[in-house]
C-alpha positions as CSV (number, residue, x, y, z in Angstrom):
1,M,4.2,-13.5,12.2
2,S,6.6,-15.9,12.6
3,N,9.2,-15.5,10.0
4,T,7.0,-17.9,7.3
5,L,4.3,-16.8,5.8
6,E,2.7,-20.1,4.9
7,G,-1.2,-20.3,6.0
8,K,-0.7,-16.6,7.3
9,T,-3.6,-14.0,6.4
10,V,-3.1,-10.8,4.9
11,L,-5.4,-8.4,3.4
12,V,-3.6,-6.4,0.5
13,T,-5.6,-3.0,-0.3
14,G,-5.3,-1.3,-3.6
15,A,-4.7,-4.8,-5.3
16,S,-6.4,-4.5,-8.9
17,S,-2.9,-3.5,-10.6
18,G,0.4,-2.2,-9.9
19,I,2.2,-2.7,-6.6
20,G,-0.7,-4.1,-4.8
21,Q,-1.4,-6.7,-7.8
22,A,2.4,-8.0,-7.4
23,T,2.5,-7.9,-3.5
24,A,-0.8,-10.0,-3.2
25,L,0.5,-12.6,-6.0
26,A,3.7,-13.1,-4.6
27,L,2.4,-13.2,-0.8
28,S,0.1,-16.2,-2.1
29,K,2.9,-18.0,-4.0
30,A,4.6,-17.7,-0.4
31,G,1.8,-19.4,1.4
32,A,-0.4,-16.7,2.3
33,R,-3.6,-16.9,2.3
34,V,-4.6,-13.2,0.8
35,A,-8.1,-10.8,0.8
36,I,-7.5,-8.9,-1.9
37,G,-9.7,-5.2,-2.2
38,A,-9.9,-2.7,-4.4
39,R,-13.1,-0.5,-5.7
40,R,-12.7,-2.0,-9.4
41,A,-13.5,-5.4,-7.8
42,D,-13.8,-7.1,-11.8
43,R,-10.1,-6.8,-12.2
44,L,-9.7,-9.1,-9.0
45,K,-11.1,-12.1,-10.8
46,D,-8.2,-12.8,-12.8
47,L,-6.0,-12.1,-10.1
48,A,-7.4,-14.6,-8.0
49,Q,-7.2,-17.3,-11.0
50,D,-3.6,-16.1,-11.3
51,A,-2.6,-17.4,-7.4
52,P,-1.5,-20.3,-6.6
53,G,-3.3,-20.0,-3.0
54,E,-6.3,-19.5,-1.3
55,I,-8.0,-15.7,-2.3
56,L,-10.5,-13.7,-1.0
57,A,-12.2,-10.7,-3.6
58,L,-13.2,-8.1,-2.0
59,D,-15.1,-4.9,-2.9
60,L,-13.6,-2.3,-0.6
61,D,-12.9,1.3,-1.2
62,V,-11.0,2.8,1.3
63,T,-12.4,5.9,1.6
64,D,-15.8,4.6,2.7
65,R,-14.9,3.5,6.5
66,Q,-18.3,1.0,6.3
67,S,-16.7,-0.2,3.3
68,V,-13.0,-0.6,5.4
69,Q,-14.5,-2.3,8.3
70,D,-16.7,-4.5,6.1
71,A,-14.0,-5.9,4.4
72,V,-11.3,-6.8,7.5
73,T,-14.9,-8.1,9.5
74,A,-15.2,-10.4,5.9
75,T,-11.9,-11.6,6.3
76,V,-11.6,-12.5,9.7
77,D,-15.1,-14.4,9.4
78,H,-13.4,-16.6,6.1
79,F,-10.1,-17.2,7.2
80,G,-10.8,-16.7,11.0
81,T,-8.0,-14.3,11.8
82,L,-5.6,-11.2,10.0
83,D,-1.7,-11.7,10.2
84,A,-0.6,-8.4,8.0
85,L,-2.1,-5.3,6.5
86,V,-0.9,-3.9,3.2
87,N,-1.9,-0.6,2.8
88,N,-1.7,0.1,-0.9
89,A,-4.3,2.0,-2.3
90,G,-3.6,5.5,-3.4
91,V,-4.2,8.0,-6.3
92,M,-1.5,10.5,-7.7
93,L,-3.0,13.1,-9.5
94,S,0.1,15.6,-9.4
95,G,-0.5,19.2,-10.6
96,M,0.8,22.8,-9.7
97,I,-0.9,24.3,-6.4
98,L,-2.0,28.1,-8.5
99,N,-5.4,27.4,-9.8
100,A,-5.9,23.8,-8.4
101,D,-8.5,21.6,-9.2
102,T,-9.1,21.0,-5.5
103,T,-11.1,18.2,-5.9
104,E,-8.1,16.5,-6.8
105,W,-6.6,17.5,-3.5
106,T,-9.7,15.7,-1.4
107,R,-9.6,13.1,-3.5
108,M,-5.8,12.1,-2.7
109,V,-6.3,12.9,1.1
110,D,-9.4,11.2,1.5
111,T,-7.7,7.5,-0.6
112,N,-4.2,8.1,0.5
113,L,-3.9,9.3,3.9
114,L,-7.8,9.0,5.1
115,G,-7.6,5.8,3.6
116,S,-4.9,3.8,5.2
117,M,-5.8,5.0,8.5
118,Y,-9.5,4.3,8.5
119,T,-8.0,0.2,7.3
120,V,-5.3,0.3,10.1
121,H,-8.0,1.7,12.7
122,A,-10.1,-1.3,11.3
123,A,-7.6,-3.9,11.1
124,L,-5.6,-3.2,14.5
125,P,-7.4,-5.1,17.0
126,H,-7.2,-8.2,15.0
127,L,-3.7,-7.6,14.6
128,L,-3.1,-7.1,18.2
129,E,-4.2,-10.2,19.0
130,S,-2.7,-11.6,16.3
131,K,0.8,-10.0,17.0
132,G,0.4,-9.4,13.0
133,A,2.4,-6.4,11.3
134,V,1.5,-3.5,9.2
135,V,3.0,-2.5,5.7
136,Q,2.5,1.3,4.8
137,I,3.2,1.9,1.2
138,S,4.4,4.9,1.0
139,S,6.7,7.0,-1.1
140,T,10.2,9.0,-2.0
141,S,7.3,11.6,-1.8
142,G,7.0,11.1,2.0
143,R,10.4,12.4,2.2
144,T,10.9,14.6,-0.4
145,A,8.4,17.1,-2.0
146,S,8.3,18.4,-5.5
147,A,6.7,21.3,-7.7
148,G,3.9,19.5,-8.7
149,G,3.5,17.0,-6.0
150,G,2.6,19.3,-3.1
151,V,-0.6,17.5,-2.1
152,Y,0.6,14.5,-3.4
153,A,3.7,14.3,-0.8
154,A,1.3,15.9,2.2
155,T,-0.5,12.8,2.0
156,K,2.7,10.4,1.9
157,F,4.4,12.7,4.6
158,G,1.2,12.1,6.6
159,I,1.5,8.5,6.5
160,T,4.8,8.3,7.4
161,A,4.1,10.0,10.4
162,F,0.8,8.0,11.2
163,A,3.0,4.9,10.8
164,E,5.4,6.0,13.6
165,A,3.2,7.2,15.9
166,L,1.3,3.5,15.6
167,R,5.1,1.8,15.7
168,Q,5.2,3.8,18.8
169,E,1.9,2.5,20.1
170,V,2.1,-0.9,19.0
171,T,5.6,-2.6,18.9
172,T,6.2,-3.3,22.4
173,Q,2.5,-5.8,21.8
174,G,4.3,-7.4,19.2
175,V,2.5,-5.5,16.0
176,R,5.8,-4.4,13.7
177,V,5.2,-1.4,11.4
178,I,6.8,-1.4,8.5
179,V,6.7,2.1,5.8
180,V,8.1,1.5,2.0
181,E,8.7,3.9,0.5
182,P,9.3,3.5,-3.4
183,G,11.0,5.9,-6.1
184,M,9.9,6.0,-9.8
185,V,8.0,2.5,-10.4
186,S,6.3,1.5,-13.4
187,T,2.8,1.3,-12.5
188,E,-0.4,2.9,-14.1
189,L,-0.6,5.9,-11.2
190,A,1.3,8.8,-13.5
191,T,-2.4,7.8,-16.1
192,H,-4.5,9.6,-13.5
193,I,-3.0,12.8,-13.4
194,T,-5.6,15.1,-15.2
195,D,-3.1,18.2,-15.8
196,P,-1.6,17.2,-19.3
197,A,1.5,19.6,-19.1
198,M,2.1,17.4,-15.7
199,Q,1.4,13.8,-16.8
200,T,3.8,14.1,-20.1
201,M,6.7,15.8,-17.0
202,A,5.6,12.6,-15.5
203,K,6.2,10.2,-18.2
204,N,9.5,11.6,-19.9
205,Y,10.8,11.5,-16.1
206,A,10.1,7.7,-16.0
207,E,11.7,7.5,-19.7
208,S,14.5,8.7,-18.5
209,M,15.6,5.8,-15.9
210,R,15.2,2.1,-15.6
211,T,12.2,2.1,-13.6
212,L,11.4,-0.1,-10.4
213,Q,8.8,-2.9,-11.3
214,A,5.5,-3.9,-9.3
215,D,7.5,-7.1,-8.5
216,D,10.4,-5.0,-6.7
217,I,8.3,-3.5,-4.0
218,A,6.6,-7.0,-3.2
219,A,9.6,-8.6,-2.7
220,A,10.9,-6.0,-0.6
221,V,7.5,-6.2,1.5
222,L,7.8,-9.6,1.4
223,Y,11.7,-9.6,2.9
224,A,9.8,-7.1,5.4
225,L,7.0,-9.4,6.7
226,S,9.4,-12.5,6.5
227,Q,11.5,-11.5,9.1
228,P,11.9,-13.2,12.6
229,E,9.5,-12.0,14.9
230,H,12.0,-10.2,17.3
231,V,13.6,-8.1,14.2
232,A,11.1,-5.3,12.9
233,V,12.5,-3.7,10.0
234,N,10.6,-0.5,10.1
235,E,11.5,1.3,6.7
236,I,12.5,0.5,3.4
237,L,13.7,3.3,1.1
238,I,14.2,2.0,-2.4
239,R,14.7,3.9,-5.5
240,P,15.8,3.1,-9.0
241,T,19.6,3.1,-9.3
242,D,18.8,5.6,-12.3
243,Q,16.9,8.1,-9.9
244,A,18.9,10.9,-8.1
245,R,16.5,12.4,-6.2
């Protein structure tokens, strides 16, 4: 990608809220043509209306390989190319390992880890052609695991490992791989936690600091994608100033 996003095509997953929504809007404002995908496709209509540039709204479930392939194909069919993928879809279902509902583990692995892997797999041939970029939205939990967040952290550590292998495979072919690791961001992510004690803990933790906003992460994504082609910003760790770990 050149250092301007004008006219570039970007696919953003998990775009119905939070970081994905903010990133899609910021990309559109920067002149990019944006394909937005999410399971809650009804939420994408408002985003499409708010964005200044051309938006393609897609019904996308990253846990379904065919859905992922269809979304990538639809993006390329509509815009003629794919210049960047922002892998943002994710769920955080915190809970202790003892007596855990392991269906929640499966959901996190399927969405956060396998989902991002499926999307890279489907998009990569097009990104190699355009010498584009992959942005993986990870987390500080991809660096430091903590009690109650074991499986979520495992998926984020996995994203980082997969991204590094991907970088080594494609960087000399002109594809840049970017991992963005946010700390505590004010989004609805923690509201999906089903364990009442863990949800209270997450709420109290967020209220103890000036959290990051989704727009802060969108700005980091734009920064990385806007660099000249010979510059690869491979990793951005971004915490609230008040977050100690």
